[in-house]
C-alpha positions as CSV (number, residue, x, y, z in Angstrom):
1,M,-9.3,3.5,-48.5
2,D,-10.0,1.7,-45.2
3,T,-6.8,3.2,-43.8
4,L,-7.7,6.7,-44.8
5,R,-11.4,6.6,-43.8
6,P,-10.9,7.3,-40.1
7,L,-8.5,10.1,-40.9
8,V,-10.8,11.9,-43.3
9,D,-14.3,11.1,-42.1
10,E,-16.1,13.8,-40.1
11,K,-13.4,16.4,-41.1
12,P,-14.4,19.0,-43.7
13,V,-10.9,19.5,-45.2
14,V,-7.9,17.2,-44.9
15,I,-4.5,17.7,-46.4
16,F,-1.9,14.9,-46.4
17,S,1.6,16.4,-46.7
18,R,5.1,15.0,-46.7
19,N,6.4,17.4,-44.0
20,N,5.8,20.9,-42.6
21,S,8.2,22.5,-45.1
22,D,6.4,21.3,-48.2
23,P,5.7,24.6,-50.1
24,V,2.8,23.2,-52.2
25,S,1.0,21.8,-49.2
26,H,1.6,25.0,-47.3
27,S,0.1,26.9,-50.2
28,M,-3.0,24.7,-50.2
29,K,-3.4,25.2,-46.5
30,Q,-3.2,29.0,-47.0
31,L,-5.8,28.8,-49.8
32,F,-8.3,27.0,-47.6
33,T,-7.6,29.3,-44.6
34,S,-8.1,32.3,-46.8
35,Y,-11.7,31.2,-47.1
36,G,-12.1,30.6,-43.4
37,A,-11.7,26.9,-43.5
38,N,-9.5,25.2,-40.9
39,P,-7.9,22.1,-42.7
40,V,-6.6,19.2,-40.8
41,V,-3.0,18.6,-42.0
42,Y,-1.4,15.2,-41.6
43,E,2.3,15.2,-42.1
44,L,3.2,11.7,-43.3
45,N,6.7,11.8,-41.7
46,Q,5.0,12.1,-38.3
47,L,2.4,9.4,-38.7
48,P,3.2,6.1,-36.9
49,N,1.5,4.2,-39.8
50,R,3.2,6.3,-42.5
51,Q,3.8,3.5,-45.0
52,E,0.3,2.2,-44.7
53,V,-1.1,5.7,-45.3
54,E,1.2,6.4,-48.2
55,N,0.2,3.1,-49.8
56,A,-3.5,4.0,-49.4
57,L,-2.9,7.4,-50.9
58,D,-1.1,5.9,-53.9
59,Q,-4.2,3.8,-54.5
60,V,-6.6,6.7,-54.5
61,A,-4.3,9.1,-56.3
62,V,-3.7,7.1,-59.4
63,Q,-3.6,10.0,-61.8
64,T,-2.0,12.6,-59.5
65,P,1.0,12.9,-57.2
66,S,0.2,11.3,-53.9
67,V,1.0,14.4,-51.8
68,P,-0.4,16.8,-51.2
69,A,-3.5,14.7,-51.2
70,I,-6.6,16.8,-50.5
71,F,-10.0,15.5,-49.2
72,I,-13.1,17.8,-48.9
73,G,-16.1,16.4,-47.1
74,G,-14.5,13.0,-46.9
75,N,-14.1,12.8,-50.7
76,F,-10.7,12.7,-52.5
77,I,-10.3,15.8,-54.5
78,G,-6.8,15.2,-55.8
79,G,-3.6,17.2,-55.6
80,A,-2.9,20.9,-55.7
81,N,-3.6,21.1,-59.5
82,D,-7.1,19.7,-58.9
83,V,-7.8,22.2,-56.2
84,I,-6.6,25.0,-58.3
85,G,-8.8,23.7,-61.1
86,L,-11.8,23.9,-58.8
87,Q,-10.9,27.4,-57.8
88,V,-10.5,28.5,-61.4
89,R,-13.9,27.0,-62.4
90,G,-15.5,28.7,-59.3
91,E,-16.4,25.4,-57.7
92,L,-14.1,25.4,-54.7
93,V,-16.2,27.6,-52.4
94,Q,-19.4,25.6,-52.9
95,K,-17.5,22.4,-52.1
96,L,-16.2,24.0,-48.9
97,I,-19.7,25.2,-48.0
98,D,-21.2,21.7,-48.8
99,A,-18.6,20.1,-46.6
100,R,-19.4,22.6,-43.8
101,A,-15.8,23.8,-43.9
102,I,-16.9,27.3,-44.2
103,C,-20.1,29.1,-43.3
104,C,-22.0,31.2,-45.9
105,I,-22.0,34.3,-43.7
106,K,-18.2,34.1,-43.4
107,M,-17.8,34.2,-47.1
108,R,-20.3,37.0,-47.6
109,L,-18.7,39.2,-45.0
110,K,-15.2,38.5,-46.4
111,L,-16.3,39.3,-49.9
112,F,-18.0,42.5,-48.9
113,S,-15.8,43.7,-46.1
114,A,-14.0,46.0,-48.4
115,A,-17.2,47.7,-49.4
116,P,-19.6,47.6,-46.4
117,S,-22.1,49.8,-48.2
118,L,-22.9,46.8,-50.4
119,L,-24.2,44.8,-47.5
120,L,-28.0,44.7,-47.1
121,N,-29.8,43.5,-44.1
122,T,-31.6,40.8,-46.1
123,I,-31.8,37.5,-44.4
124,V,-31.9,34.3,-46.4
125,M,-31.4,30.7,-45.6
126,C,-28.1,29.1,-46.5
127,A,-29.1,26.1,-48.5
128,S,-26.3,23.9,-47.2
129,L,-26.2,24.9,-43.6
130,H,-29.8,26.1,-43.0
131,M,-28.4,29.2,-41.3
132,P,-29.4,32.8,-41.9
133,E,-26.8,34.8,-43.8
134,V,-26.4,38.5,-44.8
135,V,-26.3,38.9,-48.5
136,A,-25.8,41.8,-50.8
C-alpha cells in the first residue's frame, strides 16, 4: 500500500486502469462524472513504476480483479462490481459526498433540475461539507 498511498491520498476518487481503451474503466469514470465527481485516472501502461503499482494493486485487490481498481476517499473500494453494488444499495452517493468528491448542492440540483418546481428555498447545512444546500 505504500506504493499506492501517494497516488490515492488527498484525491477524492481514483481509478487505476490498464489503458485508455478499457471499456469497464471508462464506464466507471462515466458513472462518477455523472454525479459531478472528477476522478483521477491512472493508466498503468503510462506509469513509469507500472510493475510496482500493479503488484501493490494485486495485494489490495485479493478478491477482485486488480483493474479497474477504485479508491474513494483514499480507501480501496474494489472493482467495477463493487462500485455497482454500492450504487444498487444506494451507498455510492454518500461515499462520494463523504470523500468530498461531490458537493451536496450539485446532487440536489441535478436530481431536481428536471422538475424545478420541487426546489424549495430551504437552506440546511450539509453534514459532510458544512455548506448550505438547497433541498426539496
